[in-house]
C-alpha beads as a LAMMPS data file, in Angstrom:
LAMMPS data file: protein, C-alpha beads

398 atoms
397 bonds

1 atom types
1 bond types

-500.0 500.0 xlo xhi
-500.0 500.0 ylo yhi
-500.0 500.0 zlo zhi

Masses

1 110.0

Atoms # bond

1 1 1 69.078 3.131 67.946
2 1 1 69.004 5.423 65.699
3 1 1 71.140 3.839 63.120
4 1 1 68.636 0.609 63.193
5 1 1 65.284 2.949 62.464
6 1 1 67.895 4.838 59.721
7 1 1 67.782 0.342 57.812
8 1 1 64.406 0.341 58.328
9 1 1 63.352 3.628 56.671
10 1 1 65.410 2.706 53.771
11 1 1 64.152 -0.498 53.412
12 1 1 60.511 0.419 53.570
13 1 1 61.484 2.655 50.790
14 1 1 62.680 0.021 48.486
15 1 1 59.835 -2.499 48.854
16 1 1 57.430 0.733 48.191
17 1 1 59.835 1.464 45.220
18 1 1 59.166 -2.143 43.828
19 1 1 55.417 -2.314 44.294
20 1 1 54.949 0.686 42.564
21 1 1 56.818 -0.455 39.390
22 1 1 55.213 -3.835 39.975
23 1 1 51.739 -2.565 39.970
24 1 1 52.525 -0.408 37.025
25 1 1 54.005 -2.793 35.052
26 1 1 52.548 -6.043 35.908
27 1 1 49.425 -5.746 37.840
28 1 1 48.948 -9.376 37.291
29 1 1 51.627 -10.421 39.662
30 1 1 50.403 -9.052 42.649
31 1 1 48.085 -11.452 44.903
32 1 1 45.053 -8.241 45.216
33 1 1 45.006 -7.685 41.464
34 1 1 43.955 -11.221 40.421
35 1 1 40.323 -10.838 41.140
36 1 1 38.261 -9.146 38.427
37 1 1 38.659 -5.689 39.943
38 1 1 34.993 -4.864 39.077
39 1 1 35.163 -5.805 35.541
40 1 1 32.633 -8.363 33.679
41 1 1 34.113 -10.935 31.887
42 1 1 31.669 -12.157 29.361
43 1 1 32.070 -15.269 26.507
44 1 1 32.133 -14.110 23.080
45 1 1 31.374 -16.112 19.707
46 1 1 34.366 -16.515 17.674
47 1 1 34.886 -14.114 14.389
48 1 1 36.360 -15.743 11.156
49 1 1 38.697 -12.650 10.206
50 1 1 38.881 -14.054 7.212
51 1 1 35.732 -12.486 5.781
52 1 1 32.836 -10.829 7.629
53 1 1 31.107 -13.298 9.661
54 1 1 27.131 -14.748 8.936
55 1 1 24.642 -13.177 11.585
56 1 1 22.039 -15.615 11.721
57 1 1 18.473 -14.412 11.961
58 1 1 17.144 -15.091 15.825
59 1 1 14.082 -17.292 15.534
60 1 1 11.014 -16.403 14.426
61 1 1 12.564 -13.207 12.847
62 1 1 11.274 -11.832 9.215
63 1 1 14.166 -10.476 8.515
64 1 1 14.710 -12.514 5.563
65 1 1 11.918 -11.632 3.911
66 1 1 12.230 -8.032 4.677
67 1 1 15.611 -8.142 3.193
68 1 1 14.218 -9.145 -0.106
69 1 1 11.476 -6.992 -0.571
70 1 1 12.709 -3.550 0.870
71 1 1 15.038 -2.730 -1.674
72 1 1 11.744 -2.724 -4.346
73 1 1 9.628 -0.596 -2.618
74 1 1 10.174 3.036 -3.101
75 1 1 9.230 6.464 -1.520
76 1 1 6.971 8.924 -3.655
77 1 1 7.031 12.840 -3.511
78 1 1 4.872 14.793 -5.178
79 1 1 4.102 18.042 -5.551
80 1 1 1.021 20.284 -7.588
81 1 1 0.123 23.650 -7.973
82 1 1 -2.809 24.654 -6.137
83 1 1 -4.922 28.156 -7.266
84 1 1 -6.950 29.449 -4.798
85 1 1 -10.036 31.012 -6.611
86 1 1 -10.737 35.164 -6.371
87 1 1 -12.402 36.865 -4.041
88 1 1 -15.782 36.372 -3.911
89 1 1 -16.295 40.169 -3.534
90 1 1 -14.755 40.517 -7.112
91 1 1 -18.380 39.572 -7.871
92 1 1 -20.003 42.661 -6.480
93 1 1 -19.785 45.208 -9.260
94 1 1 -19.559 48.299 -6.186
95 1 1 -16.591 46.481 -4.490
96 1 1 -14.781 46.172 -8.220
97 1 1 -15.615 49.885 -8.721
98 1 1 -13.333 50.539 -5.891
99 1 1 -10.509 47.909 -6.134
100 1 1 -10.398 47.257 -9.649
101 1 1 -8.160 44.264 -10.004
102 1 1 -5.979 43.661 -7.625
103 1 1 -8.080 40.430 -6.421
104 1 1 -8.272 39.697 -10.048
105 1 1 -5.166 37.172 -10.190
106 1 1 -5.978 34.294 -8.440
107 1 1 -3.498 33.200 -5.932
108 1 1 -0.933 29.670 -6.121
109 1 1 0.461 27.912 -4.163
110 1 1 2.736 24.232 -4.410
111 1 1 1.098 21.539 -2.159
112 1 1 3.677 18.559 -1.231
113 1 1 2.647 15.405 -0.608
114 1 1 3.999 11.764 -0.550
115 1 1 3.239 7.980 -0.603
116 1 1 5.142 4.568 -1.631
117 1 1 5.530 3.136 -4.466
118 1 1 6.574 -1.248 -5.308
119 1 1 9.379 -1.502 -8.242
120 1 1 8.072 -4.242 -10.481
121 1 1 10.272 -3.999 -13.525
122 1 1 13.818 -3.680 -13.779
123 1 1 13.400 -1.824 -16.574
124 1 1 11.869 0.941 -14.251
125 1 1 8.268 0.820 -13.898
126 1 1 7.046 1.881 -10.389
127 1 1 2.651 0.908 -9.228
128 1 1 1.113 2.845 -7.094
129 1 1 -1.930 4.142 -5.619
130 1 1 -3.631 6.652 -8.308
131 1 1 -4.129 8.832 -5.358
132 1 1 -0.259 9.192 -4.518
133 1 1 0.345 10.721 -8.265
134 1 1 -3.349 12.038 -8.785
135 1 1 -2.730 15.641 -10.687
136 1 1 0.606 15.795 -9.816
137 1 1 2.599 18.271 -11.113
138 1 1 6.138 16.637 -10.449
139 1 1 6.821 13.062 -9.230
140 1 1 10.290 11.972 -7.650
141 1 1 11.365 8.928 -6.527
142 1 1 13.468 8.057 -3.705
143 1 1 15.246 4.772 -4.016
144 1 1 15.887 2.115 -0.510
145 1 1 19.646 2.645 -1.116
146 1 1 19.485 6.628 -1.217
147 1 1 19.290 7.417 -5.109
148 1 1 16.604 9.789 -6.495
149 1 1 15.306 10.625 -9.610
150 1 1 12.327 12.330 -11.061
151 1 1 9.005 9.983 -12.489
152 1 1 6.491 10.016 -15.326
153 1 1 3.122 9.007 -15.175
154 1 1 2.540 5.703 -17.525
155 1 1 -1.145 5.792 -16.808
156 1 1 -3.659 5.364 -14.000
157 1 1 -7.145 3.744 -12.955
158 1 1 -9.016 5.592 -10.628
159 1 1 -11.657 2.897 -9.913
160 1 1 -9.002 0.591 -8.496
161 1 1 -6.774 3.140 -7.571
162 1 1 -3.507 1.862 -8.736
163 1 1 -1.253 4.208 -11.133
164 1 1 1.838 2.949 -12.666
165 1 1 4.771 5.595 -13.005
166 1 1 8.350 4.335 -15.055
167 1 1 11.644 5.874 -14.069
168 1 1 14.779 6.176 -16.979
169 1 1 17.048 3.268 -14.771
170 1 1 17.893 0.299 -15.515
171 1 1 18.536 -2.963 -13.300
172 1 1 16.769 -1.803 -10.568
173 1 1 16.006 -4.453 -7.614
174 1 1 12.345 -5.848 -8.944
175 1 1 9.533 -7.068 -6.108
176 1 1 8.871 -11.152 -6.634
177 1 1 4.673 -11.123 -7.134
178 1 1 3.504 -13.752 -4.912
179 1 1 -0.010 -15.727 -5.027
180 1 1 -2.696 -13.775 -3.307
181 1 1 -5.228 -16.561 -4.158
182 1 1 -3.406 -18.487 -1.952
183 1 1 -3.295 -16.051 1.128
184 1 1 -5.283 -17.478 4.107
185 1 1 -7.281 -15.709 7.115
186 1 1 -4.279 -15.746 10.138
187 1 1 -0.952 -15.538 7.419
188 1 1 1.728 -13.330 8.657
189 1 1 2.148 -10.301 6.282
190 1 1 4.585 -7.271 6.583
191 1 1 4.187 -3.934 5.505
192 1 1 6.470 -1.367 3.692
193 1 1 6.570 2.129 3.076
194 1 1 7.068 5.125 4.463
195 1 1 4.369 6.508 6.817
196 1 1 4.819 9.939 8.180
197 1 1 7.936 10.816 5.471
198 1 1 10.163 9.092 8.305
199 1 1 12.012 6.570 5.947
200 1 1 11.222 3.339 4.938
201 1 1 9.651 1.465 7.285
202 1 1 8.624 -2.253 8.245
203 1 1 5.482 -3.463 10.125
204 1 1 4.175 -6.702 10.486
205 1 1 0.845 -8.109 10.961
206 1 1 -1.426 -11.147 10.022
207 1 1 -4.061 -11.181 7.372
208 1 1 -7.535 -10.312 9.308
209 1 1 -9.700 -11.103 6.134
210 1 1 -10.325 -11.177 2.625
211 1 1 -12.726 -10.173 -0.404
212 1 1 -13.639 -6.725 1.391
213 1 1 -15.783 -5.300 -0.201
214 1 1 -18.847 -2.133 -0.033
215 1 1 -16.511 -0.546 1.729
216 1 1 -17.007 2.513 -0.645
217 1 1 -13.222 3.024 -1.386
218 1 1 -13.234 2.054 -5.104
219 1 1 -15.499 0.948 -7.414
220 1 1 -13.981 -2.306 -8.116
221 1 1 -12.930 -3.943 -4.525
222 1 1 -11.391 -7.162 -3.633
223 1 1 -9.195 -5.636 -0.123
224 1 1 -6.887 -8.129 1.412
225 1 1 -7.390 -6.783 5.587
226 1 1 -4.653 -6.729 7.618
227 1 1 -3.736 -5.807 11.144
228 1 1 -0.057 -4.301 10.199
229 1 1 0.477 -1.041 11.064
230 1 1 -0.412 1.193 7.778
231 1 1 -0.381 4.983 8.025
232 1 1 -0.984 8.047 5.833
233 1 1 2.436 7.771 3.494
234 1 1 2.612 3.783 3.141
235 1 1 -0.185 4.007 0.468
236 1 1 1.172 2.850 -2.855
237 1 1 3.841 0.327 -0.415
238 1 1 4.250 -3.289 -0.133
239 1 1 1.804 -5.989 1.535
240 1 1 4.590 -8.918 1.789
241 1 1 4.168 -12.599 2.874
242 1 1 6.680 -14.361 4.977
243 1 1 8.804 -15.132 2.214
244 1 1 9.395 -11.552 0.903
245 1 1 7.058 -11.824 -2.019
246 1 1 4.303 -9.444 -2.651
247 1 1 0.754 -10.076 -2.150
248 1 1 -1.064 -6.421 -1.738
249 1 1 -0.557 -3.269 -2.768
250 1 1 -1.430 -0.667 0.486
251 1 1 -4.126 1.210 -0.328
252 1 1 -6.562 2.860 2.745
253 1 1 -7.161 2.529 6.334
254 1 1 -10.159 3.079 8.881
255 1 1 -9.326 5.215 10.956
256 1 1 -11.094 8.133 13.465
257 1 1 -7.252 9.880 14.373
258 1 1 -5.377 9.445 10.971
259 1 1 -3.610 6.926 11.950
260 1 1 -3.542 3.118 12.472
261 1 1 -6.034 1.215 14.197
262 1 1 -5.299 -2.221 13.082
263 1 1 -8.047 -1.859 10.143
264 1 1 -5.760 -1.857 7.251
265 1 1 -6.568 -2.456 3.171
266 1 1 -4.321 -3.296 0.178
267 1 1 -5.112 -4.525 -3.105
268 1 1 -4.337 -7.970 -3.851
269 1 1 -0.961 -8.343 -6.125
270 1 1 -3.661 -10.554 -8.676
271 1 1 -6.229 -7.877 -9.580
272 1 1 -2.651 -5.143 -9.234
273 1 1 -0.919 -7.699 -11.520
274 1 1 -3.628 -7.336 -14.298
275 1 1 -4.537 -3.595 -14.037
276 1 1 -0.309 -2.718 -14.127
277 1 1 -0.029 -5.408 -17.371
278 1 1 -2.768 -2.972 -19.137
279 1 1 -1.590 0.352 -18.424
280 1 1 2.066 -0.206 -19.797
281 1 1 0.357 -2.183 -22.596
282 1 1 -2.136 0.503 -24.059
283 1 1 -1.811 3.327 -20.751
284 1 1 -5.283 2.936 -19.432
285 1 1 -7.793 0.142 -18.712
286 1 1 -10.873 -1.566 -20.568
287 1 1 -13.674 -2.776 -19.561
288 1 1 -17.015 -4.078 -20.473
289 1 1 -20.259 -2.480 -19.322
290 1 1 -23.836 -3.433 -20.022
291 1 1 -25.563 -0.162 -18.483
292 1 1 -27.237 -1.473 -15.643
293 1 1 -27.540 0.103 -12.072
294 1 1 -27.719 -3.109 -9.406
295 1 1 -28.230 -3.466 -5.693
296 1 1 -27.592 -6.594 -3.619
297 1 1 -30.427 -8.490 -2.892
298 1 1 -31.820 -8.584 0.942
299 1 1 -33.752 -11.031 2.513
300 1 1 -36.880 -8.156 2.442
301 1 1 -36.082 -8.439 -1.082
302 1 1 -35.890 -11.922 -1.662
303 1 1 -39.177 -12.488 0.045
304 1 1 -40.910 -10.461 -2.085
305 1 1 -39.738 -11.859 -5.111
306 1 1 -40.326 -15.150 -3.561
307 1 1 -36.821 -16.484 -3.761
308 1 1 -35.329 -19.032 -1.260
309 1 1 -31.729 -17.015 -1.317
310 1 1 -30.303 -13.756 -1.240
311 1 1 -27.376 -14.702 -4.269
312 1 1 -27.922 -12.749 -7.289
313 1 1 -28.021 -8.833 -8.288
314 1 1 -30.964 -7.231 -8.578
315 1 1 -31.334 -4.520 -11.376
316 1 1 -32.559 -1.457 -10.073
317 1 1 -32.037 0.931 -13.116
318 1 1 -31.688 0.162 -16.844
319 1 1 -29.647 3.097 -18.898
320 1 1 -32.229 3.717 -21.741
321 1 1 -30.042 3.049 -25.148
322 1 1 -27.456 1.297 -23.459
323 1 1 -26.591 -2.517 -23.992
324 1 1 -28.466 -4.100 -21.533
325 1 1 -31.510 -1.720 -22.889
326 1 1 -30.829 -3.018 -26.163
327 1 1 -31.120 -6.455 -25.257
328 1 1 -34.521 -6.714 -23.500
329 1 1 -32.995 -6.589 -19.758
330 1 1 -35.620 -4.595 -17.359
331 1 1 -35.204 -3.642 -13.990
332 1 1 -36.596 -6.178 -11.384
333 1 1 -34.227 -9.041 -13.304
334 1 1 -31.884 -10.370 -10.988
335 1 1 -28.978 -11.370 -12.412
336 1 1 -27.746 -14.558 -11.304
337 1 1 -25.308 -15.448 -14.324
338 1 1 -22.601 -13.808 -16.370
339 1 1 -20.758 -15.331 -19.308
340 1 1 -21.394 -18.714 -17.156
341 1 1 -19.944 -17.273 -14.173
342 1 1 -22.543 -17.192 -10.864
343 1 1 -23.672 -14.043 -9.403
344 1 1 -23.456 -13.615 -5.663
345 1 1 -23.699 -10.029 -4.741
346 1 1 -23.848 -6.617 -6.964
347 1 1 -19.992 -6.702 -6.528
348 1 1 -19.226 -9.887 -7.617
349 1 1 -20.923 -9.125 -10.693
350 1 1 -19.448 -5.712 -11.016
351 1 1 -16.285 -7.451 -11.336
352 1 1 -17.771 -9.908 -13.926
353 1 1 -18.976 -7.625 -16.466
354 1 1 -15.945 -5.105 -16.139
355 1 1 -13.640 -8.711 -16.939
356 1 1 -15.934 -8.901 -20.632
357 1 1 -14.092 -7.705 -23.860
358 1 1 -15.982 -4.697 -24.790
359 1 1 -17.389 -5.199 -28.420
360 1 1 -18.090 -9.102 -28.351
361 1 1 -20.872 -11.089 -27.064
362 1 1 -21.855 -12.510 -23.903
363 1 1 -24.391 -14.265 -22.147
364 1 1 -26.266 -13.232 -18.999
365 1 1 -28.582 -14.908 -17.116
366 1 1 -31.700 -13.389 -15.204
367 1 1 -34.596 -14.313 -13.280
368 1 1 -37.682 -12.957 -14.007
369 1 1 -41.046 -13.850 -12.533
370 1 1 -39.506 -16.942 -10.883
371 1 1 -38.063 -17.853 -14.422
372 1 1 -34.330 -18.387 -15.525
373 1 1 -33.629 -16.294 -18.444
374 1 1 -30.222 -16.180 -20.941
375 1 1 -29.844 -12.630 -22.120
376 1 1 -27.587 -12.445 -25.451
377 1 1 -26.030 -8.812 -24.357
378 1 1 -23.540 -6.538 -26.948
379 1 1 -20.967 -5.564 -24.468
380 1 1 -19.832 -1.741 -24.455
381 1 1 -17.201 -0.071 -22.924
382 1 1 -17.392 1.364 -19.653
383 1 1 -17.107 4.865 -19.702
384 1 1 -14.252 6.813 -17.920
385 1 1 -15.080 7.625 -14.381
386 1 1 -16.634 11.296 -13.633
387 1 1 -14.269 13.064 -10.559
388 1 1 -16.246 12.199 -7.065
389 1 1 -15.332 14.228 -3.981
390 1 1 -12.986 12.238 -2.017
391 1 1 -14.531 10.023 1.121
392 1 1 -13.927 10.672 4.669
393 1 1 -13.724 6.706 5.954
394 1 1 -11.996 4.166 4.953
395 1 1 -9.651 7.192 4.231
396 1 1 -6.880 6.998 1.596
397 1 1 -3.290 7.226 2.606
398 1 1 -1.045 10.043 1.262

Bonds

1 1 1 2
2 1 2 3
3 1 3 4
4 1 4 5
5 1 5 6
6 1 6 7
7 1 7 8
8 1 8 9
9 1 9 10
10 1 10 11
11 1 11 12
12 1 12 13
13 1 13 14
14 1 14 15
15 1 15 16
16 1 16 17
17 1 17 18
18 1 18 19
19 1 19 20
20 1 20 21
21 1 21 22
22 1 22 23
23 1 23 24
24 1 24 25
25 1 25 26
26 1 26 27
27 1 27 28
28 1 28 29
29 1 29 30
30 1 30 31
31 1 31 32
32 1 32 33
33 1 33 34
34 1 34 35
35 1 35 36
36 1 36 37
37 1 37 38
38 1 38 39
39 1 39 40
40 1 40 41
41 1 41 42
42 1 42 43
43 1 43 44
44 1 44 45
45 1 45 46
46 1 46 47
47 1 47 48
48 1 48 49
49 1 49 50
50 1 50 51
51 1 51 52
52 1 52 53
53 1 53 54
54 1 54 55
55 1 55 56
56 1 56 57
57 1 57 58
58 1 58 59
59 1 59 60
60 1 60 61
61 1 61 62
62 1 62 63
63 1 63 64
64 1 64 65
65 1 65 66
66 1 66 67
67 1 67 68
68 1 68 69
69 1 69 70
70 1 70 71
71 1 71 72
72 1 72 73
73 1 73 74
74 1 74 75
75 1 75 76
76 1 76 77
77 1 77 78
78 1 78 79
79 1 79 80
80 1 80 81
81 1 81 82
82 1 82 83
83 1 83 84
84 1 84 85
85 1 85 86
86 1 86 87
87 1 87 88
88 1 88 89
89 1 89 90
90 1 90 91
91 1 91 92
92 1 92 93
93 1 93 94
94 1 94 95
95 1 95 96
96 1 96 97
97 1 97 98
98 1 98 99
99 1 99 100
100 1 100 101
101 1 101 102
102 1 102 103
103 1 103 104
104 1 104 105
105 1 105 106
106 1 106 107
107 1 107 108
108 1 108 109
109 1 109 110
110 1 110 111
111 1 111 112
112 1 112 113
113 1 113 114
114 1 114 115
115 1 115 116
116 1 116 117
117 1 117 118
118 1 118 119
119 1 119 120
120 1 120 121
121 1 121 122
122 1 122 123
123 1 123 124
124 1 124 125
125 1 125 126
126 1 126 127
127 1 127 128
128 1 128 129
129 1 129 130
130 1 130 131
131 1 131 132
132 1 132 133
133 1 133 134
134 1 134 135
135 1 135 136
136 1 136 137
137 1 137 138
138 1 138 139
139 1 139 140
140 1 140 141
141 1 141 142
142 1 142 143
143 1 143 144
144 1 144 145
145 1 145 146
146 1 146 147
147 1 147 148
148 1 148 149
149 1 149 150
150 1 150 151
151 1 151 152
152 1 152 153
153 1 153 154
154 1 154 155
155 1 155 156
156 1 156 157
157 1 157 158
158 1 158 159
159 1 159 160
160 1 160 161
161 1 161 162
162 1 162 163
163 1 163 164
164 1 164 165
165 1 165 166
166 1 166 167
167 1 167 168
168 1 168 169
169 1 169 170
170 1 170 171
171 1 171 172
172 1 172 173
173 1 173 174
174 1 174 175
175 1 175 176
176 1 176 177
177 1 177 178
178 1 178 179
179 1 179 180
180 1 180 181
181 1 181 182
182 1 182 183
183 1 183 184
184 1 184 185
185 1 185 186
186 1 186 187
187 1 187 188
188 1 188 189
189 1 189 190
190 1 190 191
191 1 191 192
192 1 192 193
193 1 193 194
194 1 194 195
195 1 195 196
196 1 196 197
197 1 197 198
198 1 198 199
199 1 199 200
200 1 200 201
201 1 201 202
202 1 202 203
203 1 203 204
204 1 204 205
205 1 205 206
206 1 206 207
207 1 207 208
208 1 208 209
209 1 209 210
210 1 210 211
211 1 211 212
212 1 212 213
213 1 213 214
214 1 214 215
215 1 215 216
216 1 216 217
217 1 217 218
218 1 218 219
219 1 219 220
220 1 220 221
221 1 221 222
222 1 222 223
223 1 223 224
224 1 224 225
225 1 225 226
226 1 226 227
227 1 227 228
228 1 228 229
229 1 229 230
230 1 230 231
231 1 231 232
232 1 232 233
233 1 233 234
234 1 234 235
235 1 235 236
236 1 236 237
237 1 237 238
238 1 238 239
239 1 239 240
240 1 240 241
241 1 241 242
242 1 242 243
243 1 243 244
244 1 244 245
245 1 245 246
246 1 246 247
247 1 247 248
248 1 248 249
249 1 249 250
250 1 250 251
251 1 251 252
252 1 252 253
253 1 253 254
254 1 254 255
255 1 255 256
256 1 256 257
257 1 257 258
258 1 258 259
259 1 259 260
260 1 260 261
261 1 261 262
262 1 262 263
263 1 263 264
264 1 264 265
265 1 265 266
266 1 266 267
267 1 267 268
268 1 268 269
269 1 269 270
270 1 270 271
271 1 271 272
272 1 272 273
273 1 273 274
274 1 274 275
275 1 275 276
276 1 276 277
277 1 277 278
278 1 278 279
279 1 279 280
280 1 280 281
281 1 281 282
282 1 282 283
283 1 283 284
284 1 284 285
285 1 285 286
286 1 286 287
287 1 287 288
288 1 288 289
289 1 289 290
290 1 290 291
291 1 291 292
292 1 292 293
293 1 293 294
294 1 294 295
295 1 295 296
296 1 296 297
297 1 297 298
298 1 298 299
299 1 299 300
300 1 300 301
301 1 301 302
302 1 302 303
303 1 303 304
304 1 304 305
305 1 305 306
306 1 306 307
307 1 307 308
308 1 308 309
309 1 309 310
310 1 310 311
311 1 311 312
312 1 312 313
313 1 313 314
314 1 314 315
315 1 315 316
316 1 316 317
317 1 317 318
318 1 318 319
319 1 319 320
320 1 320 321
321 1 321 322
322 1 322 323
323 1 323 324
324 1 324 325
325 1 325 326
326 1 326 327
327 1 327 328
328 1 328 329
329 1 329 330
330 1 330 331
331 1 331 332
332 1 332 333
333 1 333 334
334 1 334 335
335 1 335 336
336 1 336 337
337 1 337 338
338 1 338 339
339 1 339 340
340 1 340 341
341 1 341 342
342 1 342 343
343 1 343 344
344 1 344 345
345 1 345 346
346 1 346 347
347 1 347 348
348 1 348 349
349 1 349 350
350 1 350 351
351 1 351 352
352 1 352 353
353 1 353 354
354 1 354 355
355 1 355 356
356 1 356 357
357 1 357 358
358 1 358 359
359 1 359 360
360 1 360 361
361 1 361 362
362 1 362 363
363 1 363 364
364 1 364 365
365 1 365 366
366 1 366 367
367 1 367 368
368 1 368 369
369 1 369 370
370 1 370 371
371 1 371 372
372 1 372 373
373 1 373 374
374 1 374 375
375 1 375 376
376 1 376 377
377 1 377 378
378 1 378 379
379 1 379 380
380 1 380 381
381 1 381 382
382 1 382 383
383 1 383 384
384 1 384 385
385 1 385 386
386 1 386 387
387 1 387 388
388 1 388 389
389 1 389 390
390 1 390 391
391 1 391 392
392 1 392 393
393 1 393 394
394 1 394 395
395 1 395 396
396 1 396 397
397 1 397 398
């Protein structure tokens, strides 16, 4: 009996040792190891190891448009020196007697702000907003690939809030201009910029409206409205179509909180291109001017002038000695045409006059005492705008 037990113990030891060796070296041979053992089996797409696999965009993705436009959008960092006014008590002779000139020297500090810009030429020209670079002592551009460089201002136009800066770099990835005149309400758009300084960001939305005017943002307005999220720091960045082509320069938002509420405005690419070319060619923008103050026609005004339509721009004032005054234009005239083009409102009239070459003769058509009258005017040059206080809403993006 004792010998039988010894044989059984030895056999058990040998079997256990064999199982240990098999489970360690070839676990798949054991029947209880043939299951998944808690490991999930997945199915993977084949990878061509000869070259990096191309990943196709998901259905409905706009990655191709973003990939095309993003390298052309830059971050704009500006700094400027701000001098604090002397202490108001220094106007008091008694105060000056005791404290002397210790408060005489104005205190200065450097303020930094950020925005965005769009590379429009391989030669280093970058389009941005005037308010982004206004009064800046130093401008730094950060490209999408991480490179940074200083930039200098070529020129700006406060009345459209556009500016052109240039960097000393060649072969830059210039954006492709689209046809903003062909844009339609409901079209998909992408806004690219540097919101809140977090880095280059792409947001998506649609065109909510076209031809927005009378917003009090710029003197000359023709905005694309979009619900693509636009926030502080996006200003000067690109609004592109679903193909990655530029159709606008992001400029302003309507917001009570400082963040995006789905009402953003972009200057059309057509206007931006026209202003940009003038700035690069001459360093500024020259516009026509006739020296009148105009206002929109309202139903009440139309009734008082015995007109059946509100189209046209009512002349509320004429600058004495200005081009219109010398040509015989009078307050109360209603401008209905400029250079053969119909005037629908005061904003349209302003744009048509601005497009007239200074020094040339132009014909404006007015309604006076219910009679149509053509007047020849020697177009003047629009004076430079005087600095104005910043508006609160809609607000410009910084």
